[in-house]
C-alpha positions, 0 to 999 in steps of 0.5 A: 327439794326439786329434782333436776336434770343438768346438762353439760359437755366436756372436751374428752372422756377423761375430763368427763369421767373425772367430773362425773366421779367427783359429783358422785363422790361428793353426793352432789348427784345421784347418777351421772350419765357419761354419753358417747361423743357428739359433734357440737357446732356453735359460734364462739368469739365470732367464729363458727366452731365444730368440735367433738364433745362428751355430754353429761346428764347429771341427776340431782336436786335443786339443793345442790345446784349452786355447788354443782355450778361452782364445781363445773366453773372451777373444774371445767376446761372451757372459759364458759361451760354449758350448764343447763338445769331442767326441773324434773316435773314427773318421774317414777316416784321410787326413782325420784325418792332414790335420787333424793336419798342418794344426794343427802349428806350423810355423816 
């Protein structure tokens, strides 16, 4: 299983916290950082938008990407949420082992 860092943004702290909690409770992520708000400027449906958003950094493995994508698509308030996954090619071996262990499904 390849470790991944997944980025997404949510419109407010409440929705960001709710998604982060659900990811951890379902063992889809080992850790989710809910960052401070940022200004996002983008083009949407022909207009330039500027909004405040809450970034999430999701640490997980490639085995869970499809489930995370489905959760984000169904729980995210945006029509087209940002969801970008980047392979983690290097990292502290003990941290990467912990990441894998914490995302394993325990019965």
